C-alpha positions in Angstrom: 85.9 80.4 99.6 82.7 81.9 100.8 82.8 84.8 103.2 82.3 84.1 106.9 78.7 84.7 108.2 80.0 87.2 110.7 82.2 89.9 109.2 82.3 91.5 112.6 85.0 89.0 113.5 87.3 91.0 111.2 86.2 94.4 112.4 88.7 95.0 115.3 91.6 94.0 113.1 90.5 96.3 110.2 90.0 99.2 112.6 93.5 98.7 113.9 94.9 98.6 110.3 93.1 101.8 109.3 94.6 103.5 112.4 98.0 102.3 111.6 97.6 103.6 108.0 96.4 106.9 109.6 99.6 107.2 111.6 101.7 106.7 108.5 99.6 109.4 106.7 100.0 111.9 109.5 103.8 111.5 109.6 103.8 112.7 105.9 101.1 115.3 106.6 103.4 116.9 109.1 106.3 117.1 106.6 107.0 119.1 103.5 105.5 116.6 101.1 105.4 116.9 97.3 102.2 116.6 95.1 102.1 114.8 91.8 99.3 114.6 89.3 97.5 111.4 88.1 96.4 111.0 84.5 92.9 112.4 85.5 94.6 115.5 87.0 93.7 114.4 90.5 96.5 114.8 93.1 98.8 112.1 94.4 101.1 112.2 97.4 103.5 109.9 99.2 100.8 109.4 101.8 98.4 107.8 99.3 101.1 105.3 98.3 102.4 104.6 101.8 98.9 104.0 103.1 98.1 101.8 100.1 101.1 99.6 100.6 100.5 99.2 104.4 96.8 98.3 104.0 97.3 95.9 101.1 100.0 94.0 103.1 97.8 94.0 106.3 94.7 92.7 104.5 96.8 90.0 102.8 97.9 88.8 106.3 94.3 89.1 107.6 92.4 87.3 104.8 94.7 86.3 101.9 91.8 84.6 100.1 90.1 88.0 99.5 91.6 90.1 96.6 92.2 93.8 97.2 90.9 96.5 94.9 92.5 99.8 95.9 92.4 103.3 94.3 96.2 102.9 94.0 96.2 99.4 92.7 96.9 98.4 89.1 93.5 98.1 87.5 92.0 94.6 87.4 90.1 93.7 84.3 86.4 93.2 84.9 86.5 89.7 83.2 88.7 88.7 86.2 87.2 90.6 89.1 83.5 89.8 88.2 84.2 86.3 89.5 85.3 87.6 92.9 82.4 86.9 95.3 84.2 88.8 98.1 86.9 91.5 98.0 88.4 94.3 99.9 87.6 97.7 98.5 90.1 100.4 99.7 90.7 104.1 99.3 94.0 104.5 101.2 93.6 108.3 101.3 90.2 109.6 100.5 90.2 113.4 100.1 93.7 114.0 98.9 92.7 117.5 97.9 91.8 118.1 101.6 95.1 116.6 102.6 97.0 119.0 100.4 94.9 121.9 101.7 95.7 120.7 105.3 92.2 121.1 106.5 92.0 117.6 108.2 89.0 116.4 106.2 90.6 113.2 104.7 90.0 109.6 105.6 91.2 106.0 105.2 88.4 103.8 103.8 88.4 100.1 104.0 85.4 98.0 103.0 84.7 94.3 102.7 82.3 93.6 99.7 80.3 90.4 99.5 78.1 89.7 96.5 78.2 93.4 95.5 77.2 94.8 98.9 79.4 96.2 101.6 79.3 94.0 104.7 82.1 95.7 106.7 83.2 99.3 106.7 85.9 101.4 108.4 86.4 105.1 107.9 89.2 106.6 109.9 90.0 110.4 109.9 93.5 110.5 111.4 93.8 114.3 111.6 90.5 114.5 113.4 91.0 111.6 115.7 87.8 110.0 114.6 86.9 106.5 113.5 83.6 105.2 112.2 83.0 101.5 111.7 80.3 98.9 111.1 79.7 95.3 110.2 76.6 93.7 108.8 74.0 93.1 111.5 76.1 94.7 114.3 75.2 98.4 114.1 77.4 101.4 113.5 79.9 103.1 115.8 82.0 106.2 116.2 85.2 106.3 118.2 87.2 109.4 119.3 90.8 108.5 119.7 91.0 105.4 121.8 87.9 106.1 123.8 85.1 103.6 124.1 83.2 103.4 120.8 79.7 104.9 120.8 76.7 103.6 118.9 75.4 106.0 116.2 72.1 106.2 114.4 71.0 108.3 111.4 68.3 110.8 112.2 65.0 109.1 111.4 63.0 112.3 111.2 64.6 115.2 109.4 63.6 118.8 110.5 61.6 121.0 108.1 64.8 122.6 107.1 67.2 119.7 106.8 71.0 119.8 107.3 72.6 119.0 103.9 76.2 118.1 103.7 78.2 118.6 100.4 81.6 118.5 98.9 84.1 121.3 99.3 85.6 120.5 96.0 82.7 119.5 93.6 79.8 121.9 92.8 77.9 121.9 89.5 74.7 123.1 87.9 72.8 119.8 88.5 73.6 120.0 92.2 72.3 123.5 92.3 69.1 122.4 90.6 68.6 119.7 93.2 69.2 122.1 96.1 66.8 124.7 94.6 64.1 122.0 94.4 64.8 120.9 98.0 64.2 124.4 99.3 65.4 126.0 102.5 68.1 124.0 104.2 71.3 124.3 106.2 74.3 123.6 104.0 77.4 122.2 105.6 80.6 121.6 103.5 82.7 118.6 104.3 85.5 116.6 102.5 85.9 112.9 101.8 83.7 110.1 103.0 83.0 112.1 106.2 80.0 113.4 104.4 78.3 110.0 104.6 79.4 109.5 108.2 77.7 112.8 109.2 74.4 111.3 108.0 75.1 108.1 109.8 75.7 109.8 113.1 72.6 112.0 112.7 74.3 115.4 112.5 73.3 115.8 108.9 70.1 114.6 107.1 71.0 114.4 103.5 74.1 114.1 101.3 73.1 114.5 97.6 76.1 113.5 95.3 75.2 114.8 91.9 78.7 114.3 90.5 81.3 111.7 89.9 82.7 109.3 92.6 84.3 105.9 92.5 83.3 102.8 94.4 86.2 103.0 96.9 85.0 106.5 97.8 81.7 105.2 99.2 81.8 101.5 100.0 83.1 101.7 103.6 80.8 104.6 104.6 77.9 103.0 102.8 78.0 100.0 105.2 78.2 102.5 108.2 75.1 104.4 107.0 73.1 101.3 106.4 74.0 99.9 109.8 73.0 103.2 111.3 69.5 102.9 109.8 70.1 105.2 106.8 70.2 104.6 103.1 72.6 105.1 100.2 70.7 104.9 96.9 71.0 105.9 93.2 68.6 108.6 91.9 66.0 105.9 91.3 66.1 104.5 94.8 68.2 101.4 94.3 71.1 100.7 96.7 74.5 101.3 95.3 76.3 98.1 94.2 80.0 97.3 94.0 82.2 95.3 91.6 79.2 94.7 89.3 80.2 96.8 86.3 83.1 97.1 83.9 83.8 100.6 85.2 84.3 101.6 88.9 82.4 104.9 88.8 79.2 105.2 91.0 76.0 106.6 89.6 74.8 109.8 91.2 73.4 109.0 94.6 71.7 110.2 97.7 72.5 109.5 101.4 69.8 110.0 103.9 68.4 109.0 107.3 64.7 109.9 107.1 63.1 107.4 104.7 59.7 109.2 104.8 60.9 112.3 103.0 60.7 112.5 99.2 64.4 113.1 98.6 64.3 111.2 95.3 61.5 113.4 93.9 63.9 116.4 93.8 66.2 114.5 91.5 63.7 113.9 88.7 65.2 114.6 85.3 68.8 114.6 86.6 70.9 112.0 84.9 74.0 110.3 86.1 
């Protein structure tokens, strides 16, 4: 079944579902939870699994014809999922390391993908009381608690010394090379997909991700950045695509608002 022409019709329900998942996460966040390790040595908590189960059930009620691909799902073979024109792409708890550190910088990410592009995105940060959301052609919004949502825009003209947001948990030599080429800037550390949302709301100018991420880490916020007037591209300038490859790892990428600045030039020779 083809996707509806107006994914915004689903947005209110997906925002409500993300907030419900956030309340489930916070109940565990405020308890003495245990931490397990996945095969890749990344952390896993009861909150990841509880949020996953709630979101999968909620999306099945909302649009059962769209399959769900979640970080905590059993892996679907590409030979099967390559035939999915539309799907939900979910990270039920993005920033588990931040959750374990109890610094509040973790999110619930829910995206609707159609023909390899995100057409709806919700990023909810339960500990911060913040929700970002967007749908194709409808703009991007930020909501504090249950207040009236406010429209957001990426900063179209970055200052001479841009605000650069980066991961608290992932720093490597290639990233240092990029920043050295960029020159003087204000660095702001941040966890989870909130980094992309800071670009979308115009409080940061650039998020260079010179390191590994998965598609569920970026899809929801990618939609928000795009609808806010920004861009999410690989190091050659092409927009990130989803459910288009056998693996689910993203290439290295840049997120920015000012499209007149040569952000890509600083990435020459960096592979990923």
